[in-house]
C-alpha positions, 0 to 999 in steps of 0.5 A: 673351800666349802661353806657351811651354807653349801651343805644340803640334803639330797632330799632338799636338793630334789625338792628345790632343784631349780633354786639350787641350779640358780644358786650354783650358777650365781655363786660358782661354788659347789654344793655338798649333798648329804644322805643320812647326814653324811656327805655323798655327792658334790654338785657343781655348774658346768662352767666351774667344773670345766675351770677346775678340770683346766686348772688340774691339767695345768698343774699336771703339765707344770709338774711334768715340765718341772721334772723335765727341767730337773732332769735336764739340769741334772745332765740326764738329757740327750741331744736330738741326734742322740735320742734318734740314734737311741731309737734307731732312727736317722736324723734328717739333715737340716739344709737351713732353707725354709 
């Protein structure tokens, strides 16, 4: 969520870069930078940005997993042997030994 006190002009950011960098690290919240009163840029510290990327990847992975589970439950899945045969590959025989 964007706080009103996290919206600043690009000019203000350029004049006070060190202060903004300190605030970004302390709060972990992004800052919106405006040009002529319109939002143009988002600035965020690297740690918070990486967390955002990690969460995005988690959601993507979870959606794929949910889709795979739905397909399996709907009977649209194959055994390993069936999948390998469909690909024209031979299944290695399992010996039971490690």
